N, C-alpha and C positions, 0 to 999 in steps of 0.2 A: 511462111511467115502466111500472118494476119493482117483482115483488112475493118481499120475502125469507120465508120459511116451510119451520117452525123444528115438527119431530115433536119432541114432547112428551108424549106416555103412543101405549105402548106396540100395537099392535097384533096380538099373543094373545087369542084367542077375539073376536074381533068377528067382524064382517058378509064375507065373501066379495068381497064390492061394494064395501066401507067398508075390507080389505086393498087389492085395484087400484085405486083410488080412489089410498091414498094412494100405490102401488107408478109409480104414474101420475103423480105430481109427482117421479113419483125420489126420493122417500121414505123407507127402509127397516127404518131402527135410530131407539131412541129418541135426540133430538144429534139426525140427519144433521138439512140446509140447503140447500136449492135460491132459486135465486133464478126467480121463474118470469113473462112477462108481462102484466102486470093486463089482460085481456079477458075475455069477459063465462065464456069455456071454465075459465078460470083460478077466476074470482069461482067457480063452477058447482059443481068442484070442489073447493075452497073450504068451504061452505058445508056441507055432506055430510057431509063432515066434522072440522068447524068443532071437535068437542068435542076433535081431539086434535091440532093445530094451533099455534102461534102463527104471528101472520102480522104485520109493519110490514114500514111502504113502506123500497123502493134504490134 
């Protein structure tokens, strides 16, 4: 199973670790989307920046 992740808030002014987490998921601009595998590592990254992203099952 996979997860579809969309960046819905800006990365400007966020902590460096949060920006790095978003970039590691392939998210750079508002509205950018990526599909990632549904595993513990991805869930942890999503949990870290949950206030910036919208997640749906793909």
